[in-house]
C-alpha positions as CSV (number, residue, x, y, z in Angstrom):
1,X,0.0,0.0,0.0
2,X,1.4,3.4,-0.9
3,X,2.6,5.7,1.9
4,X,0.5,8.8,2.8
5,X,2.9,11.0,0.9
6,X,2.4,8.9,-2.2
7,X,-1.3,9.6,-2.0
8,X,-0.7,13.3,-1.4
9,X,1.5,13.5,-4.4
10,X,-0.9,11.6,-6.5
11,X,-3.7,14.1,-5.7
12,X,-1.3,17.0,-6.4
13,X,-0.2,15.5,-9.7
14,X,-3.8,15.0,-10.7
15,X,-4.7,18.6,-10.0
16,X,-1.5,19.9,-11.7
17,X,-2.3,17.8,-14.8
18,X,-5.8,19.1,-14.9
19,X,-4.6,22.7,-14.6
20,X,-2.1,22.1,-17.4
21,X,-4.7,20.4,-19.6
22,X,-7.1,23.3,-19.1
23,X,-4.2,25.8,-19.7
24,X,-4.9,27.5,-16.3
25,X,-2.0,29.1,-14.4
26,X,-1.9,29.4,-10.6
27,X,-2.7,33.1,-10.9
28,X,-5.7,32.3,-13.0
29,X,-6.8,29.6,-10.6
30,X,-6.7,32.1,-7.7
31,X,-8.9,34.4,-9.7
32,X,-11.4,31.7,-10.5
33,X,-11.5,30.6,-6.8
34,X,-12.0,34.2,-5.8
35,X,-15.0,34.5,-8.1
36,X,-16.4,31.5,-6.2
37,X,-15.9,33.3,-2.8
38,X,-12.7,31.3,-1.9
39,X,-9.9,33.5,-0.8
40,X,-6.5,32.0,-1.6
41,X,-3.1,33.6,-2.4
42,X,-1.1,32.4,-5.4
43,X,1.9,31.6,-3.2
44,X,-0.4,29.4,-0.9
45,X,-1.8,27.5,-3.9
46,X,1.7,27.0,-5.3
47,X,2.9,25.7,-1.9
48,X,-0.1,23.4,-1.4
49,X,0.4,21.8,-4.8
50,X,4.2,21.5,-4.4
51,X,3.8,19.8,-1.0
52,X,0.7,17.8,-1.9
53,X,-0.9,19.0,1.4
54,X,-4.5,20.1,0.8
55,X,-7.9,19.0,1.7
56,X,-10.3,17.1,-0.5
57,X,-12.5,20.2,-0.4
58,X,-9.7,22.3,-1.9
59,X,-9.2,19.7,-4.6
60,X,-12.8,19.8,-5.5
61,X,-13.0,23.6,-5.4
62,X,-10.1,23.8,-7.8
63,X,-11.6,21.3,-10.2
64,X,-14.9,23.1,-10.2
65,X,-13.2,26.4,-10.6
66,X,-11.5,25.3,-13.9
67,X,-14.6,23.6,-15.2
68,X,-13.7,20.0,-14.6
69,X,-16.5,17.6,-13.9
70,X,-14.7,14.3,-14.5
71,X,-11.3,13.1,-13.3
72,X,-9.8,9.9,-14.7
73,X,-7.6,8.0,-12.2
């Protein structure tokens, strides 16, 4: 079974891949989150994704912000 950090990096890589696929930068993601009433700073988003430390709620918020309704594992 993968270690917790493996799961965290898998989630981070899925989110990063989706941002790349949609052509959304971290700055644009912050703007999209802000329009949903979610206050994040670009540096915080960058840190969350580089560490892989974020909640499932944040993961879903980001996916919805960029217009993703399906994620393939």
